[in-house]
C-alpha positions, 0 to 999 in steps of 0.5 A: 578221245577214246579209252577202254574200259573194263565193267562187269568183266569185259573190255569195251572201247568207247568215245564221246557218243557211243551207244553201249550195252553193259551187263545189268547194273542196278540203276535208274533210267536216266541216272548218270554213272562214273566209271573209273575203271580206264584201262587205256586213255587214247589221246591224238599224240599217243595212248597212256596205258594203266597199270592196271588203271589209269589214275585220275582218268574216268568215263561219263556215261547216261543209262538210256535203257534196260533190257534182253537179248535175243534168245541163244539156243542150247540144243544138245542131241545124242543119235540113236539115244533118245537124248535130246535137252532144249534150253534157252538163255536170254542175257539182260543188258544195260544200254549206256551212252557215253557223255564224256571221256576225261584223263 
């Protein structure tokens, strides 16, 4: 069984035992989260599509860690104009372990 969930404005396809990185959440490491925004629930006999969410479906996940992604470099340059702008960005994330998919 798998599910497509919405978390932090993005969509993720998850199943039991998957590790996913979502945008940073205010949760303590080791805490269990319940995600109710299930867009699609896939089973062996077919898929159940929500409008917008599947009623009664939820995904339980455990918070493993928090961290920062690799640095993304943004470099703007205009030749012959002495224009250079250098910016870096590191997105914070929360790593989740999907414990169960219910529906």
